[in-house]
N, C-alpha and C positions, 0 to 999 in steps of 0.2 A: 504494500500500500504506500501511497505517497503521503506527504505531510498534510496537515489540516489546511483546507482551502484549496488544495490542489488535487482533489479526488478525481480519478478517471475510472470509469466502469471497466470491469474485467474484459468485456468484449472489445473495448477500445484499446486497452493495454496489450492484448494478445493479437491485435491486427497484424497480419503478416507483413514483414518488411522486405522480404525477397520472395521470389516465385517458389522456391523450395519449401517455404513455410505455408504456402497456400494449400488448403484442403478442399478436395472435391473438384468437379467439373473436368474430369479426365478426358471427356469427349472433346473438350475445347483446348485443353492444355497438354494433352499427351504429346509424345515425341512426333514431330512432323505435322501436328494439327495447325490449321491456318492462324489461329489466334496466338498460339505459342511462337510461331515463326515471326509474327508481327512484333511480339514482345522482345524476342531475342535479336531482331534486326535493328531495333531502336528507331524504326520508322513506322509509327502507328498511323492508322487511318481512322476516319470518323466511323463511329459505330453506335449501335443501341444494344444495351445489355438487358435482356428480358428474362425475368424469372421471379420466383416467389421470394418473400422476405427472408433475410438471413442467409442468402446463398453466396454472398461475396461480391456483389456488383460494385459497391463503392471501393472495396479493397482492390479489386481487379483494375479499376480505373486508375487508382493511385500507383499501382505497380507499373502500368503501361506508361504513365507520365514519367515516373522515376527512371524507367528503362530508356526513355528517350531524352533524359535530362531536360525535360520540358517544364515550364511553369504550370503548376496545377491550380486551377481555380474551380472551387466547388460552389454551386448554387442549388438551392431547393426551389422547385417550381411552385411550391406552396407559398413561399415568401417573396421570391424574386419577381421583378417586373421588367418592362422594356428598359427602364432607366438603368437597372443593374446590368443588363446585357450590354448596353452602350458603354458603360464604364469598363467592362471586361474587354470590349473591342478596342477601346483607347489604350488600355494597358498592353494588349497584345500587339498593337501597332508600334508602340514604343520599344517593344522587345524584338520585333521582327528583324531578322537578319542575324541576330545573336542567339535567340532562343525561341523555340516553338511554345505555343500556349495551348494547353488542353483545357477546354471548358467542360467540366463534368456537371451535368444537369440532372439532379435526382428527381424522380417522379415526373419525368418529362410529359407524361400523359395529362398532367394537370395544366399544362400551358395551352392556351387557346391558339387558333390559327394565326392571329395577328402577332402574338408573342413568338410563335415559332418562325414566322416569316421575318421577324426583326433580325435574327442572326443568320438566316439562310445565306444571304450574299457573302458573309464573311467565312462561312464554311466552304462555299464554292471557290473563293479566291485564295484559300489557304491561310487566311489570317488566324482562324481558329481550327483546332482539331476538336471536333465535337464528340463527346461520349455521353449518351443519355442512358438513364436507368429507369426501368418501369416494371411494375408488377402486372400491367395490363397489356393486352394484345396490341402491339404497335400498329397492326393493320387497321384498327378501328380508331386509335387515339392520336396517331402521328400523321402529319400532312404527307401526302404522296411525294411532294417535292423534296421534303427532308428525308423521307424513307429511301428515295432513289439515290441519295448521296451518302447514305450511311448503311453499313452492313449490319444485319441483325444477328446477334448471337443469343441462343436460348440457353439459359442456365437452369439446372435441375435442382430439386430439393436434395439436400445432403443425405446420403445413405447412413444407416446406423453405424457402419464401419467408419465412415468419414467423421461422424460425430464422436465416436469412441476415441479416435486418434486425437481429436481436438480436446476432448475431456482429459485424456492422459497428459497431454501437454500442459493444460491448465493446472492440473494437480501437481505436476513435477517441476514446473518452471518457477524458480525462486525469485528471479529478477522481475518478471512481468506478470506471472501467474500467482497461484496460491501455494506454491511449494514451501514457503517459509512457515506455513501454518501446520504442516505435517498432517494433512487431511487424509483420511481413509474412507472410501465409499464402499459399502458392502454390495454384493452382486444384485440383490433385489432392488436396492436403491438406484444402482447404476441403470438397470433395465428400465425402471420407472422414469428416470430423468431423460434417458434417450428417447423413450416413447413420447414423453410429454413435449420434447423439443420439436417433434413433427417436421424434421428436416431443416429446422431453422437454427443456425449456429448461434446467432445473437441471443435468441430466446434461451437456448440451453445454458450459455454462459451467464446470463442474467439470473436464471434460476439457481445455478450452482453457487454464484456469489451470495445470493440471499440465504441459501441453505447452509452455507459455511458459518453464518452467524448463529445458526441453531444447532451446530454440531456439539456433541458431548465428549468430554474428556475420557480417555481410556489409557491411563498412564501418560506417556509422552505423545500419544496419538489422539487426534480429534476425529471422532467417528460420525459419519453422515448415515443415519439409519433411515428405515422406511417411513417411520412416523414423521420424522422431521421433513423428509422429502415430500410426503403427501401434504403436509401442512403448507409447504411453500407452493406446490403446484396447484392446489385447489382443484377445481373442476377440470375435467378432461378438455384438452384444447385441440381443435382441428380447424384447419383453414376453411373458411367459407365466406367469401366476400359477397355481400348481398346485392351487388349490382354489376360486378365484374365478370370476366370470362370464367373464372373458377365456378361461379354460380351456374352459368349456363352449361359448362362441361358436366357438372354433377347431375343436373336435371336431365341432360341428354343421356347420361349413363343410366339413370333410373328408367327413362322412357325406353331405351333400347333393350334393357334387361327384361322389362315387361313384355315388349314385342317379341323378344327372343325366347320367351317362356322359361325364364330362369328365376324362380321365386326367391332363391337364396341371395343371388346378386341384387335383385330388385330390393329386397329387404335391407341389405347392407347399404345401398346407396340412399335409401330413405333415411336410415338411421344416421348415416354420415351427415346428411343435410340437416337433420334435426339437431344433432350434436353440435353442429357449427352455428346454430342460431337461426336457421331458416324458419320463416313463418309457416306453421303446419297447414294453415288454410291455403297458402300458395300451392303447396304440394297436393292438397286435396283437390283444388280446382284443376291442376294439371292432370290429375288422375281421371277426372271427368272427361277431359279431352282424349286421353289415351283410350278410355272405354269406347268412345265413338270411332276414333281413328283406326285403332288396331284390332278391335274385337267386334264392334258393330253388331250385326244381327246373327253372327255365329253364336253369341251368347248374350242376349239383351240384358241378362241379370247383372252384367258388369256395370252398365250405366246406372241401374238402380242402386247397386251397392256403393258406387262412388258418391252418388248424391246423398245417400244415407250417411256415409262417412262424414261428408261436409256438415250435415245436420247434427250428427252426434258431437262433432268437435265444437260447433257453435253453441250447443246446449251444455256440454260438460266442460269444455275448455281443456287445459293441460293439467296433468299428464294423461288423464283418462281418455281424452279424445284421440290421441295419437294411435292408440291401439286399434280403433275403428279404421283409421287410415291405413295402418299396416295390414289389417284384414282385407281391405279392398285391394290393396296393391298385390298381395299374395294371390287372391282370387283371380285377378286379371292376368297375372303371370301364368297361372295354371289353366286358364280358360282357352277354348278354341279361338283361333285368330282369323280375322278377316279384315282387309282394308277395302272391301267392295263398296261400302257406303262412302268412305272417304274419296275413293277414286271416282265414283259416280257423281258425287257432289261437285268435285272440281271440274269434271267434264261438262256437267249441266250448267255450272256457273260461267264457264267459258262461252258456251253457246248463248246463254242469256245476255251476256255483255257484248257479244260480237254480231249477233243476228238482227239487232235493232228491235224496234217496238212492233213486233208482229201482233196482228189482231187476234183476239180470242174468237174462235169459230162461233158462228151464230147458235149452233145447237147446244153449245156449252154455256151460253149466257142465261142468267136468270131473267124472268119476264114478270116482274111484279105489277106492271100496268098493262092496260089494254093496248096502248100504242106499241109497246115493246112486243107484245104478242103479234100484233098486226104486221110488224116489219120483220118478223121471223125469229125473234129471240126465243131460244129454247125449242124451236121447231125440229121435229124428228129426233129429239133426244131420247135415248133408250134408258129407262130406269133399271139399273142393274139388278135390283132386288126382285123385279118382275120377270127376269130372264131365267132360263133353265140353269140350275146350279148357281144362281146369283151372279152370273157373269155374262156381259153383253158381248158375245164373240164378234170380232170384226169391227167393233166401234173404234173410232179414231179420236184421240184427245190432244194431239199436237196441233199447233197453228196450221192453217191452210198454207200450202206451199213449202212447208218445212219438212224435210225428210224425217222419217221416224228414226229415233235414236235408241240405242241399247246402252244406257249409261250403267245400269246396275247389273253386274254379273256375279251372282253368288258363288262363293268358293265351295269346295267339297269338304267342308269341315263344320262341325257343330250343327246348330239349327239351320244354317244356310243350305245344308244338303236338302232338307225338306222344302225350304223356300224355292230352291232351284228347280226341284221336281214339279212344284205347283206352277211356277212360271212357264216351264217347258210345256206342260199340259195345256195351259191357257193359250200359248202361242200356236200350238197345234190346232186348237179350236179356231183361232183367228185365221190361220191359213185355209182351213176348210171353208170358213164363211166367205172369205175373199174369192175363193175358187167356185163359189156357188154351190157347194156341197151341203150347205146348211150347217147349223151349229151342233 
């Protein structure tokens, strides 16, 4: 630890100073990998580092600047504005010819278009080497003009092995870590800490530093036990941003697990989202959509169950209501699947928007007044209930001049097997009626 008033968090003290101290991202920094070559050459290029929190984006940017002997200027998009960018540009101009300037912009996704445009010309002419860091998909959050001038590198969450090596370093390093405290962490506590870190090095080191204050003496050794670790960690932590890409990735995984008829995976993704703080009603509403899109008439009970799950959650709240949502999700995953309704709806919607305002045929119009009857409204309409079998064979319901369509094609699964058989029988009756063979 440093003296009073000069405290620096463990995560900051252990920040790698050279590439050999950097943990993780072997896919980017392995021998011969493009980013490693850029680091070792001392000639960095503009780039965007995209990855989850605590994966080393800021550290990597510093190492890149140090390797190029460049001036490193760090700004946060949360606090910085165009005025700050202009100040960096002026500084870079004054150094140009003697030293490159690396502008590191953390949370670049928070800069709007005009703010990004403010430094784009200086990236183009080489005044600045731009390194952006973001936890959000840059395809959606960064201007195309800036994207085209910066290479995107995707950083991954640290593995348990990566975190374990960093933990060992923190416990053994007496200069910058906690080595002077002679801490010992028992295996269950170690496993608990690594799991709670969830791939985030900064989170793990912050938890470790807090836990060190709760360690108990065992002779000359300070022991970090499970109870102390649990007290520090609190509730389980999993990443789930409520509006970013991680959000949509997880709901996509849930939807695809249901569609793929895997109840166990579907339940896992549901619980992952709930554990991360997702609104259960959001999941319940999405489940209603899944019931219509991927199950449809193959098992109409799915739609009923999802609607009932919404009602149960609205009435009981949490945690009782989540069980009803889980029941509906498992039922849908196990149910027969059909996207026939979804496909039919999309095809019919396309025709409805592209064929114009086709008139309703006269025989299908209501005739509540004498005038309407006189001009032919409802004339020759065949009332299906008065027909043999309750079906008016050969009757036409599409607009005049529009070819008949077959939007709905039932699949050979679940209830749609029976629906398909019934439709085939009726179409056979239609064919006979049109050929003059009678119904």
